[in-house]
C-alpha positions in Angstrom: 17.8 174.5 -4.6 18.8 177.1 -7.3 15.8 176.2 -9.3 13.6 176.7 -6.4 15.1 180.2 -5.7 14.5 181.2 -9.4 10.9 180.0 -9.3 10.2 182.1 -6.2 11.8 185.0 -7.9 9.7 184.8 -11.0 6.6 184.4 -8.8 7.4 187.7 -6.9 8.0 189.5 -10.1 4.7 188.5 -11.7 2.8 189.4 -8.5 4.4 192.8 -8.6 3.2 193.3 -12.2 -0.3 192.3 -11.5 -0.5 194.7 -8.6 0.9 197.5 -10.8 -1.7 196.7 -13.5 -4.7 196.9 -11.1 -3.5 200.2 -9.8 -5.4 199.8 -6.4 -2.6 201.9 -4.7 -2.6 204.7 -7.3 -4.3 208.0 -6.9 -7.4 208.9 -9.1 -5.1 211.2 -11.2 -3.4 207.9 -12.4 -6.6 206.3 -13.7 -8.3 207.0 -17.0 -12.0 207.6 -17.5 -12.8 204.0 -16.9 -11.0 203.9 -13.6 -8.0 201.8 -15.0 -4.3 202.5 -14.2 -2.3 204.4 -16.7 -4.5 207.4 -17.3 -1.5 209.3 -18.5 -0.6 206.7 -21.1 -1.6 207.2 -24.8 -4.2 205.0 -26.3 -1.3 203.4 -28.4 0.4 201.8 -25.4 -2.7 199.6 -24.8 -4.2 196.8 -26.6 -7.8 196.3 -27.2 -8.2 194.6 -23.8 -6.6 197.6 -22.0 -3.2 195.8 -21.1 0.2 197.4 -21.9 1.3 196.4 -25.4 5.2 197.3 -25.3 7.4 196.0 -22.5 11.2 196.4 -22.4 13.5 193.5 -21.5 15.0 193.9 -18.0 18.1 192.1 -16.6 18.4 190.9 -12.9 21.6 192.0 -11.2 24.8 189.9 -11.7 25.3 187.0 -9.3 28.3 186.3 -7.3 31.8 185.4 -9.0 32.6 181.7 -8.7 35.4 180.7 -6.5 39.2 180.5 -7.5 41.5 178.0 -5.9 44.9 176.3 -6.6 47.8 177.9 -8.6 48.6 178.9 -12.1 46.3 180.2 -14.8 42.6 179.7 -14.0 39.3 181.7 -14.6 36.1 182.5 -12.6 32.6 183.4 -13.9 29.4 185.0 -12.8 25.7 185.0 -14.4 22.5 187.0 -14.7 19.0 186.3 -15.8 16.1 188.2 -17.5 13.8 189.7 -14.8 11.2 191.1 -17.4 10.8 189.5 -20.7 10.4 192.0 -23.5 6.8 192.3 -25.0 5.5 193.9 -28.1 7.8 196.5 -29.4 9.9 196.8 -26.3 13.6 196.8 -26.2 15.4 193.5 -26.1 18.1 192.8 -23.4 21.7 193.7 -24.5 24.8 192.1 -23.3 25.7 188.6 -22.3 24.3 186.4 -19.6 27.7 185.1 -18.5 31.0 186.9 -17.7 34.5 185.4 -17.2 37.6 186.8 -15.7 41.2 185.6 -14.9 41.7 184.4 -11.4 44.5 186.3 -9.5 46.3 183.0 -8.3 50.0 182.5 -7.6 52.0 180.6 -10.2 52.6 177.0 -9.7 56.0 176.2 -8.2 58.8 174.8 -10.8 62.4 174.3 -9.6 65.3 175.8 -11.7 67.4 173.1 -13.4 71.1 173.5 -15.0 71.8 172.0 -18.4 74.9 169.7 -18.9 78.4 171.1 -18.8 80.1 171.9 -22.1 83.4 170.3 -23.1 86.6 171.9 -21.7 88.0 174.6 -24.1 91.3 173.9 -25.8 94.5 174.6 -23.8 95.9 177.5 -25.9 99.4 179.0 -25.7 102.4 177.9 -24.1 103.3 177.3 -20.4 100.5 177.4 -17.7 97.2 178.4 -19.3 93.5 178.1 -18.3 90.6 176.0 -19.6 86.9 176.8 -19.2 83.6 175.0 -19.6 80.2 176.4 -19.2 76.5 175.5 -18.7 73.1 177.3 -19.1 69.8 177.0 -17.4 67.7 174.2 -19.0 64.5 174.9 -16.9 63.7 178.4 -15.5 62.4 178.8 -11.9 58.6 179.4 -11.7 56.7 180.7 -8.7 58.0 179.4 -5.3 60.4 176.9 -7.2 64.0 176.6 -6.0 66.5 178.7 -7.8 69.6 177.3 -9.6 72.6 177.3 -7.4 76.2 177.2 -8.4 78.2 179.1 -11.2 77.6 178.9 -14.9 81.3 178.9 -15.8 84.0 176.6 -14.4 87.8 177.0 -15.0 90.9 174.9 -14.4 94.7 175.2 -15.1 96.3 173.4 -18.0 100.0 173.1 -19.3 100.7 174.0 -22.9 104.1 173.3 -24.7 107.2 175.1 -23.6 107.3 178.8 -24.5 109.7 180.5 -26.7 111.4 178.1 -29.3 112.9 180.2 -32.0 112.9 179.3 -35.7 116.3 178.2 -37.1 117.6 178.0 -40.7 119.5 175.1 -42.0 123.0 175.8 -43.7 123.0 177.0 -47.2 123.2 174.4 -50.0 126.1 174.7 -52.4 125.8 177.1 -55.4 124.3 175.8 -58.5 126.5 175.6 -61.5 127.0 178.6 -63.7 125.0 177.6 -66.8 125.2 179.4 -70.1 127.5 182.0 -71.7 128.3 185.5 -70.5 126.9 186.8 -67.4 124.6 184.3 -65.6 123.1 183.7 -62.1 123.8 181.0 -59.5 121.4 180.2 -56.8 121.7 178.4 -53.4 118.9 177.5 -51.0 118.3 176.7 -47.3 115.3 175.2 -45.4 113.7 175.6 -41.9 115.6 173.1 -39.7 113.7 174.1 -36.4 110.0 175.3 -36.5 109.1 178.3 -34.4 107.0 177.2 -31.3 104.7 179.4 -29.2 106.2 183.0 -28.7 109.6 182.0 -30.3 111.1 184.4 -33.2 110.2 183.6 -36.6 112.8 182.9 -39.2 113.8 186.1 -41.2 115.2 186.4 -44.6 114.8 184.4 -47.8 115.1 180.7 -48.5 116.9 181.4 -51.8 120.1 183.5 -52.5 121.4 184.5 -55.9 124.7 185.8 -57.3 126.2 186.6 -60.7 128.6 184.4 -62.4 130.6 184.6 -65.7 130.2 181.8 -68.1 132.2 181.4 -71.4 132.0 184.2 -73.9 129.0 184.2 -76.0 129.3 183.7 -79.7 127.8 186.6 -81.5 125.8 186.0 -84.7 127.6 186.6 -88.0 125.8 186.9 -91.3 126.9 185.0 -94.4 129.1 187.2 -96.7 129.6 186.5 -100.5 133.0 186.9 -102.2 133.2 189.5 -105.0 132.0 188.3 -108.5 134.8 186.7 -110.6 135.6 187.9 -114.1 133.3 186.8 -117.0 134.4 183.5 -118.3 134.9 182.8 -122.1 131.9 182.4 -124.2 130.2 178.9 -124.3 128.0 177.9 -127.2 127.6 179.4 -130.5 125.3 181.6 -132.4 122.4 183.2 -130.4 122.9 180.6 -127.6 126.5 181.8 -126.9 126.7 182.8 -123.2 129.3 184.0 -120.6 129.1 183.3 -116.9 130.7 184.5 -113.7 130.5 183.0 -110.2 131.2 184.0 -106.6 131.7 181.9 -103.4 131.1 182.3 -99.9 133.7 184.4 -98.1 132.4 183.7 -94.5 129.3 181.5 -93.7 126.7 182.4 -91.2 127.3 181.5 -87.7 125.7 182.1 -84.3 122.1 182.4 -85.7 123.2 184.9 -88.5 121.4 185.1 -91.9 122.5 182.8 -94.6 123.6 184.1 -97.9 120.8 184.8 -100.3 120.9 185.1 -104.1 122.5 183.2 -107.0 126.1 182.0 -107.1 126.2 182.1 -110.8 125.3 184.9 -113.3 124.9 184.6 -117.0 124.7 187.0 -119.9 124.6 186.8 -123.8 128.1 186.5 -125.4 129.0 190.0 -126.7 130.9 188.4 -129.6 128.9 185.1 -130.5 131.0 182.4 -132.3 129.3 180.9 -135.5 128.0 177.5 -134.8 130.1 174.8 -136.4 128.4 172.0 -134.6 124.7 171.1 -134.4 124.5 170.5 -130.7 126.4 171.0 -127.3 125.3 169.3 -124.1 124.9 170.9 -120.9 127.8 170.5 -118.4 127.7 170.8 -114.6 130.5 172.4 -112.5 132.2 170.4 -109.8 130.3 170.2 -106.4 131.3 172.8 -103.8 132.5 171.7 -100.4 129.9 170.6 -97.8 128.7 173.4 -95.7 129.0 173.5 -92.0 126.7 171.2 -89.9 123.8 173.3 -88.8 121.6 172.3 -85.7 122.4 170.2 -82.6 122.5 166.4 -82.3 121.6 165.3 -85.9 122.1 168.3 -88.2 122.2 169.0 -91.9 125.0 169.9 -94.5 124.5 171.1 -98.0 126.7 171.5 -101.3 125.8 173.1 -104.5 126.9 173.2 -108.1 126.2 175.4 -111.2 125.8 174.9 -115.0 129.3 175.4 -116.4 128.2 174.8 -120.1 124.8 175.7 -121.4 123.1 173.1 -124.0 123.3 174.3 -127.6 121.1 173.2 -130.2 119.8 169.6 -129.6 122.4 169.3 -126.8 121.2 167.5 -123.6 120.1 169.6 -120.7 121.5 169.5 -117.1 118.2 169.2 -115.2 117.4 171.1 -112.0 119.2 169.4 -109.3 121.8 171.9 -108.3 122.0 171.1 -104.6 122.5 168.2 -102.3 122.0 167.7 -98.5 123.1 165.0 -96.0 122.8 164.4 -92.2 125.6 165.3 -89.9 126.5 165.1 -86.2 126.1 168.4 -84.7 126.9 169.5 -81.0 124.6 168.1 -78.3 121.4 170.0 -77.9 121.0 171.7 -74.6 118.9 169.9 -72.0 116.9 171.7 -69.2 117.2 170.6 -65.5 114.5 168.1 -64.6 113.2 167.7 -61.0 112.1 164.3 -59.6 108.4 164.0 -58.5 107.5 165.3 -55.0 107.8 162.8 -52.3 105.1 161.8 -50.0 104.2 164.3 -47.1 106.3 163.6 -44.0 104.9 163.2 -40.5 103.7 166.5 -38.7 106.2 168.5 -36.8 105.0 170.6 -33.9 101.6 170.9 -32.4 98.5 173.0 -32.5 98.4 175.7 -35.1 102.2 175.5 -35.6 102.0 171.9 -36.8 103.6 171.4 -40.2 104.3 168.7 -42.8 107.2 168.6 -45.2 107.8 167.0 -48.7 111.0 167.2 -51.0 112.2 166.5 -54.4 115.6 166.0 -55.9 117.1 166.6 -59.3 116.4 163.8 -61.8 118.8 165.3 -64.6 120.9 168.4 -64.4 121.0 170.9 -67.2 123.5 170.6 -70.0 125.4 173.8 -71.4 122.8 176.1 -72.7 119.9 174.4 -70.9 117.6 176.0 -68.2 118.6 175.3 -64.6 116.0 174.0 -62.0 114.1 176.7 -60.4 111.8 176.7 -57.6 111.9 175.2 -54.1 113.2 171.8 -53.3 111.3 171.5 -50.1 107.6 172.3 -49.6 105.8 172.9 -46.3 102.0 172.9 -45.4 99.8 173.1 -42.3 99.1 169.7 -40.7 95.8 168.4 -42.1 94.7 167.0 -38.7 94.9 168.6 -35.2 98.0 167.7 -33.1 96.9 168.5 -29.6 99.1 170.5 -27.3 97.1 169.5 -24.3 99.2 168.9 -21.2 97.4 165.8 -20.1 97.8 164.5 -23.5 101.5 165.3 -23.7 102.0 163.8 -20.2 100.3 160.6 -21.2 102.4 160.5 -24.3 105.6 160.9 -22.5 104.8 158.4 -20.0 104.3 155.7 -22.6 107.3 156.8 -24.7 109.5 154.2 -23.2 107.3 151.4 -24.4 106.2 152.7 -27.8 106.0 156.4 -28.8 102.4 157.3 -29.9 100.4 160.3 -31.1 102.2 163.7 -30.3 105.5 162.3 -29.2 105.9 160.0 -32.3 104.8 162.8 -34.5 107.5 165.1 -33.1 110.2 162.5 -33.1 109.3 161.4 -36.7 109.1 165.0 -37.8 112.5 165.7 -36.6 114.0 162.5 -38.2 112.3 163.6 -41.4 113.9 167.0 -41.2 117.2 165.4 -40.6 116.9 163.1 -43.5 115.8 165.9 -45.8 118.8 167.8 -44.8 121.2 164.9 -45.6 119.4 164.3 -48.9 119.8 167.9 -50.0 123.5 168.0 -49.1 124.2 164.7 -51.0 122.2 165.8 -54.0 124.2 168.9 -54.1 127.5 167.1 -54.0 126.3 164.6 -56.8 125.2 167.6 -59.1 128.6 169.3 -58.5 130.4 166.1 -59.3 128.3 165.7 -62.6 128.9 169.3 -63.6 132.7 168.9 -63.1 132.6 165.6 -65.3 130.6 167.4 -67.9 133.1 170.4 -67.9 136.2 168.0 -67.9 134.6 166.2 -71.0 134.0 169.5 -72.8 137.6 170.6 -72.1 138.9 167.2 -73.5 136.8 167.5 -76.6 138.1 171.0 -77.3 141.6 169.8 -76.9 
């Protein structure tokens, strides 16, 4: 049907062009000298046969827009055709033969849909608290779709641990022994016996306490002092080899780290009145050995003794050699030993719950310091935060308490084992302190017996 309409339209246009070409309905003023239409046209607008040479292209009017139906994003279009084709140097038709535009349709209906609920938030704090969970819109409503109903946040009550458990210190340990000489320092320690829970008060003060103590008097250092030189002895030897000597001994040896005596014990000079030699040779002669010096050092020490040349060799006499000192090992006082800690124990079970959950480890004294040694410094007990989360959730605690009569598990077992570990640690500290005190008294008694 559309094709037939187009053919009829083309026939009408063609006929109108033919009628205009003949000019039968035109006045004589519109004809040229030959009686043909277009007498006001230039000769350049006609070909050799008298027909128009240049025809511009002409569009037909736009057709109707196509229909729009349904919902959502759709388009409609319309078209137009060429009514007069371009001829010769005429202008071509410009623009498109088809146009499109967006249909003004309602959006297709999509119902709103919620996403899944999140997990309940942790029950934080002590006493009655509130937990919440939330959800978000997973699919937004479109067009006439149904909106999401209900709230995006939901809350409920929960029970935390009891509020207001104050931190408590344990009793002070015994004072450490007063080590060393002169003014020294003693220390004592304490540990946290009850951990703070919730809004309870924190422990105040230090876990270490110091005080001054007075040890035995310290021995001051004394330098070695020589005795005055003796008088010059009689001449020994004869002739040019005649000599005189003098000697000196140690008046007070070095002690307490003082400097040893330095310099010769024997001095020689030529004899002022040499004796003529009546013999051909005199052998060298050593003096007797001196007494052994005090034992220097601790544990295995060293003693020395010396001698000097009493008679110098004369002529072909035999020399004394160069060995004028001897040394030997001796038993000195015990060397001071520092205090040594035992290795740290394994971490105990967690005490408390939530952010207040703690673990404890401890160490004892493997060997106490001997006189002059360094005492053990540093804590005997160490704490750290629990490496895993101990829930304070009320449902979890109720479930734990309901099963406690059969076999304690999770939070209750952690709390019970933590309290037991703290009590054991306290007992160990007290016993270790008593053992150290007993050892120190034994060492001091032995020292006093040795002095007697």
